C-alpha positions as CSV (number, residue, x, y, z in Angstrom):
1,M,117.0,100.4,109.0
2,K,114.7,97.9,107.4
3,N,112.8,97.7,104.1
4,L,109.0,97.9,104.0
5,F,107.0,95.7,101.7
6,A,103.7,97.5,101.0
7,Y,100.9,95.6,99.3
8,G,97.9,97.8,99.9
9,T,97.2,101.5,100.4
10,L,100.8,102.2,101.2
11,M,101.8,101.2,97.7
12,C,100.9,104.9,96.9
13,P,103.9,107.0,97.7
14,D,101.8,110.0,98.6
15,I,99.8,108.0,101.2
16,L,103.1,106.7,102.7
17,Q,104.3,110.3,102.8
18,A,101.1,111.4,104.5
19,V,101.5,108.7,107.2
20,T,105.3,109.1,107.7
21,S,106.0,112.7,106.6
22,K,108.9,111.2,104.6
23,I,109.7,110.1,101.0
24,F,111.6,106.8,100.4
25,K,113.2,105.2,97.5
26,S,111.0,102.4,96.2
27,E,110.8,99.6,93.6
28,K,108.3,97.0,92.5
29,A,108.5,93.7,94.3
30,V,106.8,90.3,94.7
31,L,106.1,88.3,97.9
32,N,105.6,84.6,97.3
33,N,103.5,82.3,99.5
34,F,101.1,85.0,100.6
35,A,97.7,86.2,99.4
36,R,96.1,89.6,99.6
37,H,92.3,89.9,100.3
38,L,90.0,92.8,100.7
39,V,88.9,93.4,104.3
40,K,85.2,93.0,104.6
41,Q,83.3,96.4,104.4
42,E,86.6,98.3,104.0
43,I,88.6,99.7,101.1
44,Y,92.0,98.2,102.1
45,P,93.5,94.7,102.2
46,G,94.9,92.1,104.6
47,L,97.7,89.7,103.9
48,I,97.6,86.0,104.8
49,K,99.9,83.0,104.2
50,N,99.0,80.9,101.1
51,K,101.6,78.6,99.6
52,N,100.3,78.8,96.0
53,E,99.8,82.6,95.8
54,K,102.0,85.7,95.3
55,V,101.4,89.4,96.0
56,E,102.7,92.2,93.9
57,G,103.6,95.3,95.8
58,I,106.2,98.0,96.4
59,V,109.4,97.8,98.6
60,Y,110.4,101.0,100.3
61,F,114.1,101.0,101.2
62,N,115.8,101.9,104.5
63,I,112.9,102.9,106.8
64,P,114.4,104.4,109.9
65,D,113.4,103.2,113.4
66,D,111.3,106.2,114.3
67,V,109.1,105.8,111.2
68,W,108.0,102.2,112.2
69,E,106.1,103.7,115.2
70,K,104.0,105.8,112.8
71,L,103.5,102.8,110.5
72,D,102.4,100.6,113.5
73,F,99.8,103.2,114.5
74,F,98.5,103.5,110.9
75,E,98.2,99.7,110.5
76,G,96.5,99.2,113.9
77,E,95.6,96.1,115.9
78,M,94.6,94.0,112.9
79,Y,98.2,93.4,111.7
80,F,101.6,92.3,113.0
81,K,105.0,92.8,111.5
82,Q,106.7,89.9,109.8
83,N,110.1,89.6,108.2
84,V,109.8,88.2,104.7
85,D,111.9,87.6,101.6
86,I,110.8,89.5,98.5
87,K,111.9,89.5,94.9
88,I,112.7,92.9,93.4
89,F,112.5,93.8,89.7
90,D,116.0,92.5,88.8
91,G,115.3,89.1,90.4
92,T,117.3,89.8,93.6
93,I,115.9,88.4,96.8
94,I,116.0,90.9,99.7
95,N,114.6,91.0,103.2
96,A,111.7,93.3,104.2
97,V,109.1,93.8,106.8
98,T,105.4,93.6,106.0
99,Y,102.2,93.8,107.9
100,V,100.3,90.4,108.0
101,T,96.7,90.0,109.2
102,K,96.6,88.4,112.7
103,S,94.9,85.0,112.6
104,K,92.1,86.2,114.9
105,F,91.1,88.7,112.2
106,A,91.3,86.3,109.2
107,N,87.5,85.8,109.2
108,Q,87.2,89.5,108.3
109,L,88.9,89.0,104.9
110,E,86.9,88.4,101.8
111,N,87.6,85.4,99.6
112,Y,88.9,87.5,96.8
113,D,91.9,89.8,96.1
114,W,92.0,93.5,96.8
115,E,92.4,95.4,93.6
116,Y,94.9,98.2,93.6
117,N,93.6,99.9,90.4
118,S,90.0,99.9,91.8
119,F,91.3,101.5,95.0
120,I,93.2,104.2,93.0
121,Q,90.1,105.0,90.8
122,N,87.4,104.9,93.4
123,H,88.8,105.5,96.9
124,K,92.4,106.9,97.0
125,N,91.4,110.6,97.1
126,S,89.0,110.3,99.9
127,F,91.3,107.9,101.8
128,L,94.1,110.4,101.5
129,K,91.9,113.3,102.7
130,N,90.9,111.3,105.8
131,L,94.5,110.6,107.0
């Protein structure tokens, strides 16, 4: 079992539950040397390497193998899984898997960060209904 670092819509436990049909223990976490950008004409983000940036997100612990297939389907062709080291709340560094934007899709990212609070206020309910 591996940990999942979520930085976008899956930061919402109810969205993760809708995708996976499961509930997981979670904690706030930070991923260094990456940046999160809004995907053009969408309401969700993509993640790319960037040495001087960091991304705040959520780590979900001990995701079983069968759940990764559901996550792969949800994430789609735009992303690939990458092992990363993240820092959890107490400062401990742990390993997790996250979904990174494939380089061929990098031009579909805006030049600015995706905003979690804006997603929650403006899009979460309709996003959840469409899952």
